[in-house]
C-alpha positions as CSV (number, residue, x, y, z in Angstrom):
1,X,103.3,11.6,-126.2
2,X,105.5,14.5,-125.4
3,X,103.0,16.2,-123.1
4,X,103.6,16.6,-119.4
5,X,102.3,13.3,-118.4
6,X,105.4,11.6,-120.0
7,X,107.9,14.1,-119.0
8,X,110.4,13.8,-115.9
9,X,110.7,17.1,-114.0
10,X,113.9,19.2,-113.7
11,X,114.4,19.3,-109.8
12,X,118.1,18.0,-109.2
13,X,120.5,20.9,-108.1
14,X,124.2,21.0,-108.3
15,X,124.9,19.4,-105.0
16,X,122.4,16.6,-105.8
17,X,124.2,15.8,-109.2
18,X,127.6,15.7,-107.6
19,X,126.4,13.6,-104.8
20,X,124.7,11.1,-107.3
21,X,127.9,10.7,-109.6
22,X,130.5,10.7,-106.8
23,X,128.4,8.4,-104.5
24,X,127.8,6.1,-107.4
25,X,131.6,5.6,-108.1
26,X,132.6,5.2,-104.4
27,X,130.7,2.2,-103.7
28,X,131.7,-0.7,-101.5
29,X,134.7,-1.9,-103.5
30,X,137.4,0.2,-101.9
31,X,136.7,-1.2,-98.5
32,X,137.2,-4.8,-99.8
33,X,139.7,-4.4,-102.5
34,X,142.4,-1.8,-101.3
35,X,144.5,-4.4,-99.7
36,X,144.5,-6.5,-102.9
37,X,145.4,-3.7,-105.0
38,X,148.4,-2.7,-103.0
39,X,149.5,-6.5,-102.8
40,X,149.1,-6.9,-106.5
41,X,151.0,-3.8,-107.8
42,X,152.7,-2.3,-104.5
43,X,151.6,0.9,-102.9
44,X,153.0,3.2,-105.5
45,X,152.0,0.9,-108.3
46,X,148.4,0.9,-107.2
47,X,148.2,4.7,-107.0
48,X,149.8,4.8,-110.5
49,X,147.4,2.2,-111.8
50,X,144.4,4.4,-110.6
51,X,146.0,7.5,-111.9
52,X,146.5,5.9,-115.3
53,X,143.1,4.1,-115.3
54,X,141.5,7.2,-114.1
55,X,143.0,9.3,-116.8
56,X,141.3,7.0,-119.3
57,X,137.9,7.5,-117.5
58,X,138.6,11.3,-117.7
59,X,138.9,11.0,-121.4
60,X,135.6,9.1,-121.8
61,X,134.2,11.4,-119.3
62,X,135.0,14.4,-121.5
63,X,133.0,13.0,-124.5
64,X,130.2,12.3,-122.1
65,X,130.4,15.9,-120.7
66,X,130.0,17.4,-124.2
67,X,127.2,15.1,-125.4
68,X,125.4,15.4,-122.0
69,X,125.3,19.3,-122.2
70,X,124.3,19.3,-125.8
71,X,121.6,16.6,-125.4
72,X,120.5,16.8,-121.9
73,X,117.7,14.0,-122.2
74,X,116.8,11.0,-120.3
75,X,118.8,8.1,-121.4
76,X,122.2,9.7,-122.1
77,X,123.8,7.2,-124.2
78,X,120.6,6.2,-125.9
79,X,120.2,9.7,-127.3
80,X,123.7,10.3,-128.4
81,X,124.2,6.9,-130.2
82,X,120.5,7.4,-131.9
83,X,121.6,10.8,-133.2
84,X,124.9,9.6,-134.4
85,X,124.8,5.8,-135.4
86,X,121.1,5.1,-135.8
87,X,118.4,3.1,-134.3
88,X,119.9,-0.3,-133.8
89,X,123.1,0.9,-132.4
90,X,121.2,3.1,-130.0
91,X,119.4,0.0,-128.6
92,X,122.6,-2.2,-128.4
93,X,124.4,0.7,-126.5
94,X,121.6,1.3,-124.0
95,X,121.0,-2.4,-123.4
96,X,124.7,-3.1,-122.9
97,X,125.0,-0.2,-120.1
98,X,121.8,-1.4,-118.7
99,X,123.4,-4.8,-118.0
100,X,126.3,-2.9,-116.3
101,X,123.6,-1.2,-114.0
102,X,121.7,-4.3,-113.3
103,X,125.1,-6.1,-112.2
104,X,125.9,-3.1,-110.0
105,X,122.4,-3.2,-108.3
106,X,122.7,-6.9,-107.9
107,X,126.2,-6.8,-106.4
108,X,125.2,-4.3,-103.8
109,X,122.3,-6.7,-102.7
110,X,125.0,-9.1,-102.0
111,X,127.5,-6.8,-100.6
112,X,125.1,-5.5,-97.9
113,X,124.5,-8.9,-96.0
114,X,128.3,-9.6,-96.6
115,X,129.3,-6.5,-94.7
116,X,126.9,-7.1,-92.0
117,X,128.5,-10.3,-91.3
118,X,131.5,-8.2,-90.4
119,X,129.6,-6.2,-87.8
120,X,127.7,-9.3,-86.6
121,X,129.7,-12.5,-87.1
122,X,127.8,-15.6,-87.4
123,X,124.4,-14.0,-88.1
124,X,124.0,-15.9,-91.3
125,X,122.0,-19.2,-90.5
126,X,119.4,-21.4,-92.2
127,X,121.5,-23.1,-95.2
128,X,119.2,-23.0,-98.3
129,X,121.5,-24.4,-100.9
130,X,125.0,-24.2,-102.2
131,X,126.1,-22.6,-105.4
132,X,129.7,-22.8,-106.8
133,X,130.6,-24.2,-103.5
134,X,129.2,-21.3,-101.6
135,X,126.4,-21.7,-98.9
136,X,123.4,-19.4,-99.4
137,X,122.0,-19.0,-95.8
138,X,118.3,-17.7,-95.2
139,X,119.0,-14.7,-92.9
140,X,121.9,-13.6,-95.3
141,X,119.4,-13.6,-98.3
142,X,116.7,-11.8,-96.2
143,X,119.1,-8.8,-95.4
144,X,119.9,-8.4,-99.2
145,X,116.1,-8.7,-100.1
146,X,115.2,-6.1,-97.2
147,X,118.0,-3.8,-98.7
148,X,116.5,-4.1,-102.1
149,X,112.9,-3.4,-101.1
150,X,114.1,-0.3,-99.2
151,X,115.9,1.1,-102.1
152,X,113.1,0.3,-104.5
153,X,110.7,2.2,-102.2
154,X,113.1,5.4,-101.9
155,X,113.3,5.5,-105.7
156,X,109.5,4.9,-106.1
157,X,109.0,7.8,-104.0
158,X,110.6,10.3,-106.4
159,X,114.0,11.6,-107.4
160,X,114.1,14.2,-104.9
161,X,113.8,11.6,-102.0
162,X,116.5,9.6,-103.7
163,X,118.7,12.6,-104.1
164,X,118.2,13.7,-100.5
165,X,119.3,10.2,-99.1
166,X,122.3,10.3,-101.5
167,X,123.5,13.9,-100.3
168,X,123.4,12.7,-96.6
169,X,125.0,9.3,-97.0
170,X,127.7,10.7,-99.3
171,X,128.5,13.3,-96.7
172,X,129.1,10.6,-94.2
173,X,131.6,8.7,-96.5
174,X,133.5,12.1,-97.0
175,X,133.6,12.8,-93.4
176,X,134.8,9.3,-92.4
177,X,137.3,9.4,-95.3
178,X,138.8,12.6,-94.5
179,X,139.2,11.4,-90.8
180,X,141.0,8.5,-92.2
181,X,143.2,10.0,-94.7
182,X,144.3,13.1,-92.4
183,X,145.1,10.5,-89.6
184,X,146.8,8.4,-91.8
185,X,149.2,11.2,-92.9
186,X,150.1,12.2,-89.4
187,X,150.1,8.7,-87.8
188,X,151.4,6.8,-90.5
189,X,155.0,5.3,-91.3
190,X,156.5,5.7,-94.8
191,X,158.6,2.5,-94.4
192,X,155.4,0.5,-94.6
193,X,155.0,2.0,-98.3
194,X,157.6,-0.5,-99.3
195,X,157.5,-2.3,-101.7
196,X,156.5,0.6,-103.9
197,X,156.0,-1.7,-106.9
198,X,155.5,-5.5,-107.0
199,X,158.7,-6.7,-108.4
200,X,158.3,-10.3,-108.1
201,X,155.3,-10.3,-110.2
202,X,156.7,-7.6,-112.5
203,X,156.1,-3.9,-112.3
204,X,154.0,-3.6,-115.4
205,X,152.1,-6.8,-114.6
206,X,151.3,-5.7,-111.2
207,X,150.0,-2.4,-112.4
208,X,147.9,-3.9,-115.2
209,X,146.5,-6.3,-112.7
210,X,144.9,-3.5,-110.9
211,X,144.1,-1.2,-114.0
212,X,141.6,-4.0,-115.2
213,X,139.6,-3.3,-112.1
214,X,139.5,0.5,-112.5
215,X,136.8,0.9,-115.2
216,X,134.3,-1.0,-112.8
217,X,135.4,1.3,-109.8
218,X,134.6,4.5,-111.7
219,X,131.3,3.3,-113.2
220,X,128.8,5.9,-112.0
221,X,129.5,9.1,-113.8
222,X,127.4,8.0,-116.5
223,X,124.4,8.2,-114.2
224,X,124.5,11.8,-114.9
225,X,123.6,11.6,-118.5
226,X,120.8,9.0,-117.6
227,X,119.2,11.7,-115.2
228,X,120.0,14.6,-117.5
229,X,116.3,15.3,-118.0
230,X,115.9,15.7,-114.2
231,X,118.6,18.1,-113.7
232,X,117.9,21.7,-113.0
233,X,121.3,23.4,-114.2
234,X,122.5,25.4,-117.1
235,X,123.4,22.7,-119.6
236,X,127.0,23.7,-119.6
237,X,127.2,23.0,-115.8
238,X,126.0,19.4,-116.5
239,X,129.2,18.7,-118.2
240,X,131.4,20.6,-115.7
241,X,129.8,18.6,-112.7
242,X,130.4,15.4,-114.4
243,X,134.0,16.1,-114.9
244,X,134.4,17.4,-111.2
245,X,132.8,14.1,-109.9
246,X,135.3,11.9,-111.9
247,X,138.4,13.8,-110.8
248,X,137.1,13.7,-107.2
249,X,137.0,9.9,-107.3
250,X,140.4,9.6,-109.0
251,X,141.9,11.5,-105.9
252,X,139.6,9.6,-103.5
253,X,140.8,6.2,-104.6
254,X,144.6,7.3,-104.7
255,X,144.3,8.8,-101.1
256,X,142.5,5.8,-99.7
257,X,145.4,3.3,-101.1
258,X,147.9,6.1,-99.8
259,X,146.3,6.0,-96.2
260,X,146.1,2.1,-96.2
261,X,149.7,1.8,-97.2
262,X,151.0,4.1,-94.6
263,X,149.1,2.3,-91.7
264,X,149.6,-1.4,-92.6
265,X,153.0,-3.1,-93.7
266,X,152.9,-6.1,-96.1
267,X,152.4,-8.7,-93.6
268,X,149.4,-6.8,-91.9
269,X,148.0,-6.4,-95.3
270,X,148.3,-10.2,-96.1
271,X,146.5,-11.1,-92.9
272,X,143.6,-8.4,-93.2
273,X,140.4,-9.3,-94.7
274,X,139.1,-5.8,-95.0
275,X,142.4,-3.5,-95.2
276,X,140.8,0.0,-94.9
277,X,138.8,-0.7,-91.7
278,X,141.8,-2.3,-90.1
279,X,143.9,0.6,-91.2
280,X,141.4,2.9,-89.8
281,X,141.5,1.0,-86.4
282,X,145.4,1.3,-86.5
283,X,145.1,5.3,-86.9
284,X,143.0,5.7,-84.0
285,X,144.1,2.6,-81.9
286,X,140.5,1.6,-81.2
287,X,137.9,-0.9,-82.6
288,X,135.3,1.8,-83.0
289,X,137.3,3.4,-85.7
290,X,137.3,0.2,-87.6
291,X,133.5,-0.2,-87.3
292,X,133.1,3.3,-88.2
293,X,134.9,2.6,-91.5
294,X,132.7,-0.4,-92.2
295,X,129.8,1.9,-91.8
296,X,131.2,4.2,-94.4
297,X,131.4,1.1,-96.3
298,X,127.8,0.5,-96.0
299,X,127.1,4.1,-96.8
300,X,129.0,3.3,-100.1
301,X,126.8,0.3,-100.8
302,X,123.7,2.7,-100.4
303,X,125.0,5.6,-102.6
304,X,126.0,3.2,-105.3
305,X,122.9,1.0,-105.0
306,X,120.7,4.3,-105.0
307,X,122.6,5.9,-108.1
308,X,122.3,2.7,-110.0
309,X,118.7,2.3,-109.5
310,X,118.3,6.0,-111.0
311,X,120.5,5.1,-114.0
312,X,119.2,1.6,-114.9
313,X,115.5,2.7,-114.5
314,X,116.1,5.8,-116.6
315,X,117.8,3.7,-119.3
316,X,115.1,1.2,-119.4
317,X,112.4,4.1,-119.5
318,X,114.1,5.8,-122.3
319,X,114.1,2.5,-124.4
320,X,110.5,2.0,-123.8
321,X,109.6,5.5,-124.3
322,X,111.2,5.3,-127.8
323,X,109.3,2.0,-128.6
324,X,112.4,-0.3,-128.3
325,X,111.1,-2.0,-125.2
326,X,107.4,-2.8,-124.3
327,X,105.6,0.4,-123.5
328,X,104.5,-0.4,-120.1
329,X,108.0,0.1,-118.8
330,X,107.7,3.8,-119.9
331,X,105.0,4.5,-117.4
332,X,105.6,7.5,-115.2
333,X,104.1,7.7,-111.6
334,X,101.1,10.6,-111.9
335,X,102.5,12.3,-108.7
336,X,106.3,11.5,-108.1
337,X,107.1,11.6,-112.0
338,X,109.4,8.6,-111.7
339,X,109.6,5.6,-114.2
340,X,107.6,3.3,-111.8
341,X,107.7,0.2,-113.6
342,X,111.2,0.4,-114.8
343,X,112.1,1.0,-111.0
344,X,110.1,-2.0,-110.1
345,X,112.1,-4.2,-112.7
346,X,115.3,-3.0,-111.2
347,X,114.1,-3.9,-107.7
348,X,112.9,-7.3,-108.7
349,X,116.3,-8.0,-110.3
350,X,118.1,-6.7,-107.1
351,X,115.9,-8.7,-104.7
352,X,116.4,-12.1,-106.7
353,X,120.3,-11.5,-106.8
354,X,121.0,-12.6,-103.0
355,X,119.4,-16.1,-103.9
356,X,122.4,-17.0,-106.1
357,X,125.1,-16.3,-103.6
358,X,128.4,-14.5,-103.8
359,X,130.3,-16.4,-106.4
360,X,127.5,-16.2,-109.1
361,X,127.3,-12.4,-108.5
362,X,131.0,-12.3,-109.3
363,X,130.3,-13.6,-112.6
364,X,127.4,-11.0,-113.3
365,X,129.6,-8.1,-112.2
366,X,132.3,-9.1,-114.7
367,X,129.8,-9.5,-117.6
368,X,128.3,-6.1,-116.5
369,X,131.7,-4.5,-116.8
370,X,131.9,-5.7,-120.5
371,X,128.5,-4.2,-121.1
372,X,129.7,-0.9,-119.5
373,X,132.8,-0.6,-121.7
374,X,130.9,-1.5,-124.7
375,X,128.7,1.7,-124.0
376,X,131.8,3.8,-123.6
377,X,132.9,2.7,-127.1
378,X,129.5,3.7,-128.5
379,X,129.5,7.2,-126.7
380,X,132.9,7.8,-128.0
381,X,132.2,7.0,-131.5
382,X,128.9,9.0,-131.2
383,X,131.3,11.9,-130.1
384,X,133.5,11.6,-133.2
385,X,130.6,11.2,-135.6
386,X,128.7,14.2,-134.4
387,X,131.7,16.4,-134.3
388,X,132.3,15.6,-137.8
389,X,128.8,15.4,-139.2
390,X,127.2,18.2,-137.2
391,X,130.0,20.7,-136.4
392,X,127.4,23.4,-135.9
393,X,125.5,21.6,-133.0
394,X,125.3,23.8,-129.9
395,X,127.7,22.2,-127.5
396,X,127.5,24.3,-124.2
397,X,130.4,22.3,-122.8
398,X,132.6,22.1,-125.6
399,X,135.8,19.9,-125.3
400,X,138.9,21.4,-126.6
401,X,141.2,19.4,-128.9
402,X,138.0,17.4,-129.7
403,X,139.4,15.4,-132.7
404,X,142.3,14.0,-130.3
405,X,140.2,13.4,-127.4
406,X,137.5,11.6,-129.5
407,X,140.1,9.5,-131.2
408,X,141.7,8.6,-127.9
409,X,138.5,7.7,-126.3
410,X,137.6,5.3,-129.1
411,X,141.0,3.6,-129.0
412,X,141.0,3.4,-125.1
413,X,137.6,2.1,-125.0
414,X,138.6,-0.6,-127.6
415,X,141.5,-1.5,-125.4
416,X,139.2,-1.8,-122.4
417,X,137.1,-4.2,-124.4
418,X,140.1,-6.1,-125.3
419,X,140.8,-6.8,-121.5
420,X,137.6,-9.1,-121.6
421,X,138.3,-10.9,-124.6
422,X,139.9,-14.5,-125.0
423,X,143.7,-14.2,-124.9
424,X,143.7,-11.7,-122.2
425,X,144.8,-12.5,-118.8
426,X,141.6,-11.0,-117.5
427,X,139.3,-12.7,-120.2
428,X,135.8,-13.6,-119.3
429,X,135.1,-17.3,-117.9
430,X,132.5,-19.5,-119.7
431,X,129.9,-18.6,-117.2
432,X,130.5,-14.9,-117.7
433,X,130.2,-15.0,-121.5
434,X,126.9,-17.0,-120.8
435,X,125.4,-14.3,-118.7
436,X,126.4,-11.7,-121.4
437,X,125.0,-13.8,-124.2
438,X,121.8,-14.6,-122.4
439,X,121.3,-10.7,-121.6
440,X,122.0,-9.6,-125.2
441,X,119.8,-12.3,-126.7
442,X,116.9,-11.4,-124.2
443,X,117.4,-7.7,-125.3
444,X,117.3,-8.6,-129.0
445,X,113.9,-10.6,-128.6
446,X,112.4,-7.5,-126.7
447,X,113.8,-5.2,-129.5
448,X,112.3,-7.6,-132.3
449,X,109.0,-7.7,-130.5
450,X,108.8,-4.0,-130.0
451,X,109.7,-3.3,-133.6
452,X,106.9,-5.5,-134.7
453,X,104.5,-4.2,-132.3
454,X,105.2,-0.3,-132.7
455,X,107.2,-0.1,-135.9
456,X,110.5,1.7,-136.6
457,X,108.7,4.8,-137.8
458,X,107.0,5.3,-134.5
459,X,110.4,4.9,-132.7
460,X,112.1,7.4,-135.1
461,X,109.3,9.9,-134.4
462,X,109.6,9.6,-130.6
463,X,113.4,10.0,-130.8
464,X,113.1,13.0,-133.1
465,X,110.5,14.7,-130.6
466,X,113.1,14.2,-127.9
467,X,115.7,15.9,-129.9
468,X,113.5,18.6,-131.2
469,X,112.0,19.1,-127.6
470,X,115.4,19.7,-126.1
471,X,116.7,22.0,-128.9
472,X,113.5,24.1,-128.6
473,X,113.9,24.2,-124.6
474,X,117.7,24.5,-124.5
């Protein structure tokens, strides 16, 4: 089972990996949410929230970077948590983060038709039904489904094709972003930065309201470990590129907030439905500039969508390859070397999403956020356990002050999980808990079936082969 027919191929270069992770983190959210962040926390408050929240993600990223360089196999978290915490923990961790990936892929299938509405107002016609007070229209659904099919096809054709699309589209986002930030620094007015903090809601409360959204805005760097088996770099470089991508994303969000606050005063922000395109239009005093920024937003949808197809399909493949999910999900395309059936599952879930409309997708995204921070906790615990239990493990990207970084990562991951629990102002609603519970129960049913079908001994053998295969090649 460890021959060439079940192996992914190492083809991703440094630029591919950087575009994959950065493009994943810079989705569509910044186009829609920047105005809300500034209104919630004030201009400086929102920037502080991203710098604080970003530093939490940097710490978690350091644990990922060390583990990804030490065990550069497909599935990332799946491999680390297996080695450190055992069979069942490995399944729970990977299944939880897969919910996060599915939630992003589904969200993008709803984001695309929503953005198209800004470019072509009134195109959504043919009401099908209403969910949570929101009309689901046929043309709107068609755009989301068409996008899902296109993304599935790109990923089906192989990781090289997906990486090329990612590089080109990420470059477009960067060019438009640099135009905007540079223009805002020259054209903007520092008076519009007031209020720097939201004093009415309370400075801390305002910053916390933004920090709760930060983990979701940074989801994406963890796609690097998922695709580690396809990265053609020295293993130390995998960790380094992961950290660079996280730091770039922190600066991106902070600068976009600054640029928007320089161009739009509080009253303009309150009236704006899409603050960043409106700020871009104000920079260049022309409607084309606003539309160009909306195109950059569509580019963000594509980069995020693409990256999470890669991440989600590799997580499903890794579980199936290890006998923790049905074996057909581990099938690789004979020519393209991609996990075909796992990609088709991601595509199917993405294509179904638009039929549920926008409000239902918000529930899925929040439930997915909980899945992601649970996986972060598993990775942080794996980092701590392996540092203690296997100090001699070859770590090409070795984090300094490992004990401190590990302990802080565990504590911060627990704090992030706490934000979703009852009693927190941002706790999950009943619908969101329902989605999370159904997903975990579905996973446990698959896991129980696979254990009966293949046995734990088979699974352990496959995982040992993964780990030994890498130690012999790396």
